[in-house]
C-alpha positions in Angstrom: 48.9 -12.8 32.3 46.8 -10.8 34.1 42.7 -11.3 33.0 40.2 -7.9 33.0 38.2 -8.6 35.9 35.5 -6.9 33.5 35.9 -9.4 30.5 35.9 -12.4 32.8 32.4 -11.1 34.5 31.1 -10.6 30.8 32.2 -14.3 29.8 31.2 -15.2 33.3 27.3 -13.6 32.3 27.6 -15.1 28.8 28.1 -18.7 29.9 25.1 -18.6 32.3 22.8 -17.1 29.7 24.0 -20.2 27.6 23.3 -22.4 30.2 19.9 -21.4 31.2 19.1 -21.4 27.3 19.9 -24.9 27.2 18.0 -25.8 30.5 15.0 -24.0 29.0 15.9 -26.3 25.4 16.4 -29.2 27.2 12.6 -29.1 29.3 10.9 -27.9 25.9 12.6 -31.3 24.7 11.1 -33.2 27.4 7.6 -31.7 27.8 5.2 -33.4 25.7 3.6 -31.6 22.9 0.4 -30.2 23.0 -2.5 -29.7 20.7 -2.1 -26.2 19.0 1.5 -25.5 19.6 3.9 -24.3 17.4 6.8 -26.7 16.6 9.7 -26.4 14.1 11.6 -29.4 12.4 13.3 -30.3 10.0 12.1 -32.6 6.8 13.3 -36.3 7.4 11.5 -37.7 4.6 9.0 -37.6 1.7 7.4 -40.5 1.3 4.2 -40.5 -1.4 1.9 -38.0 0.4 3.2 -37.9 3.4 6.4 -35.7 4.9 8.2 -37.0 8.3 9.6 -34.0 10.1 12.4 -34.4 12.9 11.1 -32.5 15.6 14.9 -32.6 17.5 14.6 -34.9 20.0 11.1 -35.0 20.5 8.5 -37.9 18.8 8.7 -37.3 15.4 5.7 -35.7 13.1 4.1 -36.3 9.8 2.3 -33.7 7.8 0.5 -33.9 4.3 2.6 -33.5 1.7 -0.1 -31.6 -0.4 -0.5 -29.3 2.6 3.0 -28.7 2.5 3.3 -27.9 -0.7 0.4 -25.3 -0.8 2.4 -22.2 -1.4 3.7 -23.3 -4.5 7.3 -24.4 -3.4 8.0 -28.2 -3.3 9.2 -30.0 -0.1 12.5 -31.6 0.2 14.6 -33.4 2.8 16.4 -31.1 4.8 14.0 -28.3 4.4 13.1 -26.1 7.6 9.2 -26.3 8.3 7.2 -24.7 11.0 3.5 -26.3 11.8 1.1 -26.7 14.4 0.3 -30.1 16.5 -3.0 -31.5 15.7 -2.6 -34.6 17.6 0.4 -35.1 19.9 0.0 -38.8 19.1 -1.2 -40.1 16.3 -2.5 -43.9 15.5 1.2 -45.0 14.6 2.5 -42.7 17.7 4.1 -40.0 15.8 2.6 -36.4 16.2 0.3 -35.3 13.6 1.2 -31.6 12.2 -0.4 -29.0 9.7 1.3 -26.4 8.3 -1.8 -24.7 7.4 -3.0 -24.4 10.8 0.4 -22.9 11.6 0.1 -20.4 9.0 -3.6 -19.6 10.1 -2.2 -18.9 13.4 0.2 -16.7 12.3 -2.0 -14.5 10.4 -4.7 -14.2 13.4 -1.3 -13.0 15.2 -0.5 -10.4 12.6 -4.0 -9.5 12.3 -4.4 -8.9 16.4 -1.2 -7.0 15.8 -2.5 -4.9 13.3 -5.3 -4.0 15.2 -3.8 -2.5 18.2 -1.5 -0.9 15.9 -3.7 0.9 13.5 -1.4 0.2 10.7 -2.7 0.0 7.3 -2.7 -3.3 5.2 -3.4 -3.8 1.8 -5.5 -7.0 0.3 -6.9 -8.0 -2.9 -10.7 -8.3 -2.9 -11.9 -11.9 -4.2 -15.8 -11.6 -3.5 -18.6 -9.3 -3.7 -22.0 -9.7 -1.7 -25.0 -7.6 -1.1 -23.4 -7.0 2.5 -19.5 -5.7 1.3 -16.7 -7.3 0.3 -14.5 -10.3 1.1 -10.7 -10.0 1.4 -7.5 -12.0 1.1 -5.5 -11.3 4.1 -3.8 -14.6 4.6 -7.5 -15.1 5.9 -10.8 -14.2 4.9 -11.9 -10.8 6.2 -15.0 -9.0 5.1 -15.1 -5.2 4.7 -18.7 -4.3 5.2 -20.7 -1.8 2.9 -20.8 0.6 5.9 -16.6 0.8 5.7 -16.4 1.4 2.0 -15.4 4.9 1.5 -17.0 5.3 -1.8 -20.1 3.3 -2.0 -22.7 4.1 0.7 -26.0 2.3 1.2 -27.8 0.6 -1.1 -30.9 1.8 -3.1 -34.0 -0.3 -3.4 -33.3 -1.4 -6.8 -30.0 -2.6 -6.0 -30.9 -4.6 -2.7 -32.0 -8.0 -4.2 -28.8 -8.6 -6.1 -25.1 -7.4 -5.7 -24.6 -4.4 -7.3 -22.1 -3.6 -10.1 -20.7 -0.6 -7.9 -19.6 -3.9 -5.4 -18.8 -6.5 -8.3 -16.2 -3.7 -9.7 -13.9 -4.0 -6.7 -13.0 -7.7 -7.4 -9.8 -8.2 -8.4 -8.8 -4.9 -7.5 -6.4 -4.4 -4.3 -7.8 -2.2 -0.8 -5.8 -0.3 1.4 -7.6 -1.4 4.6 -7.5 -1.1 8.6 -8.2 -3.9 11.0 -11.1 -3.2 13.2 -11.7 -6.5 14.5 -9.8 -9.5 14.9 -11.1 -12.8 17.1 -10.1 -15.6 16.2 -12.1 -17.4 18.3 -15.2 -16.6 16.6 -13.3 -16.5 13.2 -14.3 -12.8 12.6 -12.1 -10.5 11.2 -13.3 -7.2 9.8 -11.5 -4.2 7.8 -12.6 -1.0 7.0 -11.2 0.6 3.7 -12.9 3.9 5.4 -10.9 3.9 8.4 -7.6 3.6 6.1 -8.4 6.0 3.7 -9.1 8.4 6.6 -5.8 7.5 8.5 -4.1 7.9 5.0 -5.3 11.5 4.5 -4.0 12.2 8.2 -0.7 10.9 7.4 -0.8 13.1 3.9 -1.5 16.2 5.7 1.3 16.1 8.3 3.7 15.4 5.7 1.6 18.5 3.5 1.8 20.6 6.7 6.2 20.1 7.0 6.5 21.2 3.1 3.6 23.9 3.0 4.3 27.3 3.8 2.1 30.5 4.3 1.8 32.7 1.5 1.8 30.0 -0.9 -0.9 29.6 -3.7 -2.2 26.7 -4.9 -4.5 25.3 -7.6 -6.8 22.8 -6.0 -10.2 21.0 -6.4 -13.1 21.3 -4.0 -13.5 17.6 -2.4 -16.6 19.1 -0.3 -18.4 21.6 0.8 -20.0 21.8 4.5 -21.8 24.6 6.3 -18.6 25.9 8.1 -16.5 26.0 4.9 -15.1 24.4 1.5 -12.5 21.4 1.5 -10.1 22.0 -1.4 -7.5 19.2 -2.1 -4.2 21.1 -3.1 -2.8 17.7 -4.1 -0.8 16.4 -0.8 -3.9 16.9 1.4 -7.4 18.7 1.9 -7.3 22.3 3.3 -10.3 24.3 4.2 -11.2 27.4 3.5 -13.3 28.7 6.0 -16.6 30.1 4.8 -15.7 33.6 6.4 -12.4 33.4 3.8 -14.4 32.4 0.6 -15.9 35.9 -0.7 -15.7 39.7 0.1 -19.0 39.7 -0.4 -21.8 39.8 2.0 -24.8 39.7 0.0 -24.8 36.1 -0.3 -24.3 32.1 1.1 -20.5 32.0 0.4 -21.2 28.0 0.5 -23.1 27.9 -2.5 -20.6 29.6 -4.7 -19.0 26.2 -5.1 -19.7 22.2 -5.4 -17.2 19.4 -5.3 -15.3 19.2 -8.3 -15.1 22.7 -9.0 -11.3 23.7 -9.8 -10.0 26.8 -7.6 -6.8 28.8 -6.4 -6.1 29.3 -3.0 -3.8 31.0 -0.8 -2.0 29.3 2.4 -2.8 31.3 5.3 -1.9 29.2 8.1 -0.3 25.5 8.7 -0.8 23.7 12.1 2.0 21.2 11.8 1.2 19.3 15.5 -2.8 19.2 14.9 -1.8 18.3 10.6 -4.3 21.3 9.9 -3.8 23.6 6.6 -5.8 26.8 6.6 -6.6 28.6 2.8 -8.2 31.6 1.5 -10.0 32.1 -1.6 -11.1 35.8 -1.3 -7.5 37.2 -0.2 -6.2 36.5 -3.6 -8.7 39.3 -4.5 -8.5 42.7 -3.5 -10.2 43.8 -0.7 -13.1 45.6 -1.8 -12.9 48.0 0.9 -8.8 49.2 0.2 -10.6 49.9 -3.5 -13.3 52.1 -1.8 -10.8 54.3 0.4 -9.3 55.0 -3.0 -12.2 56.0 -4.9 -14.7 57.0 -2.9 -15.2 60.6 -1.2 -18.1 61.6 1.3 -20.5 63.6 -0.9 -20.1 61.6 -3.8 -23.2 60.3 -5.5 -23.6 57.1 -7.1 -25.8 54.3 -8.2 -26.5 51.3 -5.9 -28.4 48.1 -5.6 -30.8 47.1 -2.5 -29.7 44.1 -0.9 -31.7 43.8 2.5 -34.5 45.9 4.2 -34.7 46.1 7.7 -37.3 48.0 10.3 -34.3 50.4 10.9 -33.3 51.0 7.3 -32.1 49.4 3.9 -28.5 48.1 2.9 -27.2 48.7 -0.6 -24.2 47.3 -2.5 -22.3 50.1 -4.3 -20.2 49.4 -7.4 -17.2 48.6 -5.7 -18.7 45.4 -3.9 -19.3 46.4 -0.7 -22.8 47.5 1.4 -23.4 50.6 2.9 -26.9 51.1 5.4 -29.4 53.7 4.2 -30.9 54.6 7.5 -34.7 54.8 7.7 -34.6 58.4 8.2 -32.5 59.0 5.2 -34.5 57.0 2.7 -37.6 59.6 2.0 -37.8 63.5 2.1 -41.4 62.4 4.0 -41.8 60.4 7.1 -41.9 56.7 6.4 -42.6 54.0 9.0 -41.1 51.4 7.2 -38.5 51.4 4.5 -40.3 48.6 3.1 -42.8 51.2 2.0 -40.2 52.9 -0.5 -37.8 50.1 -1.5 -37.1 46.2 -1.7 -34.4 44.0 -2.8 -33.4 44.2 -6.1 -34.4 48.0 -6.8 -31.4 50.2 -8.1 -31.4 53.5 -6.5 -29.1 56.8 -6.6 -27.6 57.6 -3.0 -25.0 59.9 -2.0 -21.9 58.7 0.3 -22.3 60.3 4.0 -20.2 58.9 5.7 -17.0 56.0 5.4 -15.6 54.0 8.0 -12.4 51.7 6.8 -11.7 50.4 10.4 -15.1 49.3 11.2 -15.9 48.9 7.4 -19.0 50.7 7.8 -20.7 53.0 4.7 -23.3 55.5 5.5 -25.4 56.3 2.5 -28.4 58.5 1.6 -31.3 58.4 -0.6 -33.0 61.6 0.8 -29.9 63.7 0.0 -29.3 62.3 -3.3 -29.7 64.4 -6.5 -33.2 63.6 -7.9 -34.0 61.7 -5.1 -35.6 58.7 -7.2 -36.2 54.8 -6.9 -35.0 53.5 -10.4 -37.1 49.9 -9.2 -36.5 47.0 -10.8 -40.2 46.5 -10.9 -42.9 46.0 -13.3 -44.5 49.1 -12.0 -43.4 53.0 -13.1 -40.4 54.3 -11.4 -41.2 55.7 -8.0 -40.1 59.1 -6.9 -39.4 59.6 -3.0 
């Protein structure tokens, strides 16, 4: 019977791999044990507090039964154990082994991998001190005060003792990110703040795949900044830029909300690549300019409130909520050097609509042309005729 050449080649490759593996195994069996080396063996006997481990052709090893059973499991003959070599050859010629050191070594390796990968790990808080929290990740790790998301710096009265805000963490499990794992210095530093940031980014990425423009959502204000308001819409935080908070131009938009406020928002943009969600509050209300175009006509007279006084004129808000400019030449029948001679912010004045430009969103007003030509001043003195 003819043999398929490809099958023969594969079998030969497998045979060579098996041979090489066997050679490596023989070399490992003949090489002397080294301190710190991780070895694997089978429990040969248990006597008193001593466990004898068969290391498969190498010198036998011995370890403490108390340590071997430290993870809450009984050790019996035939069990497979992984241990670290403490001494290659003890007083009786057998290697001294430690399962605890092997577990520690594996945990340090895992922590180093987590530091590189940035993966979030969960750990229980076992202790609190003035500097932060001690956590158990198989090793004792430390979360500095600066790396806690919801604590911040301590005030003067809290510096002498462990504050209640830190004690409350003991017994809780926290999502953490490894930011430093140095086995040589026995230094393991973790961060709740970095983990929270990563989880928020992940939530935002997941949310960005589900949200679509035009959705109306209810959320809570998470934070207020100089450039806008961040709103938690359940899946993630989105930004309401300051220009999207209100149609009103006469007030500082970021003063309208504070953390914890409930708001309705419109999804105006979803950047899936960068995980950014853009929101708007004002677009859920009618643009006052749309109403102005419908209801205002050139020549109409109405009351307006002075909002700002400039050298070239005064701005006044009409009932639709939009502002128009009263040029200095249109404030009084007489010649004036500055609008401040006649009006100031808060005054209620009678104006005539001179021009309306919806495209440029500009409204031109005149006090001089209005019937009566009067300032209904909100001052303590008498009304002023102009």
